[in-house]
N, C-alpha and C positions, 0 to 999 in steps of 0.2 A: 687500442693502439692508435695514437694520433700521428698524422703525417706532418711534414714540414710546411705544407701548403697553408694558405690562410683558411681554407675550408677543411673541416675535420672529417667530412664524409666523402665517400667515393662516388664517382660518376659512372653511369652506364655509357659505354663508349658509343653506342649507336644513336642514342637520343640526347646525350649530354645533359641528362637530368640526374638528380640524386637517386641512388638506388633505394633508400628508405624514404617513404613518404610520411612525414609526421604531420598530423593535423594541428593547425595552429589554434583552432577553436577548442577551448577547454571543456571537458565533460562536466555536465551539471551534476552536482552532488546533492543527494536527497537531504542529508543533514544540514546543508547550507540553506536549502529551500524551507526547511521547517522553521527557521528563524525569521523568515520573511512574512510580511502581512499578505492578506488575500489579494489586495490591489496590486502589490508588487509582483505577485505570482502571475496574475492575469496579464500585466504589462509584459512580463517576460514571455508568457505563452504567446501573446500576439506577435512579439518580435520574432520568436522562433518560427511561428507559422508563416510569417512574411518571408523570412529567410529561406524556408523550405520551398515556398512558391517560386522564389527567384532561382533557386538551384534547379528546380524542375524545368523551368523555362530554359535555363542554360543547357540542361541535359538534352532537351528536345532540339534546341538550335545547334547543338554540337560543340559548344564552347566548354572549356574547362578540362575535360578529360576524366581520367580515373580518380583524380583527387576529389572531384565533385561528387562522385558516386559514394565515396567513403564519408564525405561531409553530410550527404543526404541521410545516411544511416545514423550518424551521430546526432543530427538534428531531430530525426524521428524518435530516437531513444530519449532525447532531452525533453521533447514534448510529452512523451509518455510519463516520464518522471515527474514533470511539473503537474500534470493532470492527476497522477496518483497521489502525490502529497497534498494537492488542493482538495481532492475528494476525501482523503483521510482526515484532514483537519476540519473540514465541514461536518463530516459525520461525528467526529469527536465533540465538536461544539454542540451539535444537536443532542447527542447522548447526555451531555452535561445539563442541557435545558430540560430534558425529560426524566432526569434521574429520580426526582422526588414524586413524580406523578404516578397515579395508579395504572393508567393505560398508556402504552407506548405505540408508536407506529410499527407496523409489522417488520419493516426492514431494520429497525433499531433493537428489536427483541433478540434475546439469546437464541441461537439456532438450535442446538442440540439435535436429538432425533425425534421423529414424529411420536414414537411410543413414549419417550421421556416427557415430551411436551404435554401429552394427554394423561400421564400418570397423576395419581392423587398427590396433592401437596402434603407436607408433613402434618399440617393442621387438620386437613381433611381425613387423613389416615388414622389420626389419634382421636377423632370425634367418636363419642359414645352416645347411644340413644338413652332416653330417660329410663326405660325399662331395664336396659343393660346396667345402668348405673345403680339402680335399686338392687338388682340381683347380686352385683358385686359387693354392695354394702351388707346385705343380709347373709350372704353365703361367701365369706372371704375364703381365699385359698388356704387350705390347711397346711400347717407347718409341723413337720415331724422331727423329733430329735432322735438321732441314731445312736444307740449305745455302742461304745467302742470296746 
């Protein structure tokens, strides 16, 4: 419901400030970061860290108030998002590079469980010794026809 005033929001009578505090800084979205290059992400990360440092200085000096505290949280989450997407893209690039190689770095290998990692591969489990191969050739499994 809008009022007839120029402002569409209500004021707290004691402080004469808007009752809802909307953060003007837009939240960083991960899907938008995925379209950026690594250099752009690093620039954005540096800018966010710089802004966080300024906000922390303002917090200690007592400037800004409650709005700065919410901004600090938004900036911290933004830094985390940028770092997460940056690390994911870096690891994906490395995985592509090691795809065709026989040996991969430990952190790029499939995790699974310890038992499954140590289990025989399909090729190893189907391997037969020379003696076993001869025995199967000379004494094949007998097939019986059952009269109905």
